[in-house]
N, C-alpha and C positions, 0 to 999 in steps of 0.2 A: 158071428165072428167071435173068436175067443178073446175075452177081456184081458187075460194074462199076456197074450201076444200083442195086444194093441195099446196097452197103457198100464200105468201103475195103480189102476183102480183096485185091483185085487192083490196088490203087493203086500207081502208079509214082512214085518220089520226084521232086519238082519240082526240088529242089536237094540235092546231097550235099556236105557240108563235112567236111574232115578237120582236126581240131584236136588240140592237146596231143600232138604226136609226141615220143616219147622213144626214142632209139636208143642201144644200148650193145653192147659186145662182151664175150664170155666165153670163156676158154680151156677147151675141152672136154678135149683131151688136149694133150700137149706141142707137137705140130705142127698142131693143129686149133683153129680159132677159130670160135665161133658168134656170129652177129649177131642181136640181138633188138630188135624195134621194137614199141612199144606205141602205138596210135593210137585216138583217139576219133572216131567217125563220127556225124555228125548229119544225118539225112535230113529234109527239109522236104516235106510233102505238101500238096497243094491238092485237096481233094475237095469238089466242088460249092461252091466259094467258102469252105470252112472250112479254114484253115491249121492244120496240126498238125506236130509234130516227134517223131522217135524217135531216141534216142541209144543207141549200142552201143559197147563197147570191145573191141578186137581185139589179140591178141598174135601177131606173126609172127616166126618164127625161121628162119634158114638158115645153112648152113656156108659159111665164106669161106676 
């Protein structure tokens, strides 16, 4: 049976919104700085006319 026709398992977000971004830097070693960004991602789905949202929080870090 087709997953798309039976449920939102394969649903693709209609709209993705990134909110509440917080960016900071941390000194890892004396000559190394790590940037850290926290972001909240809100995905809006439209499955057969029913609008729903899913919210996730991500933390991303990298050396600068």
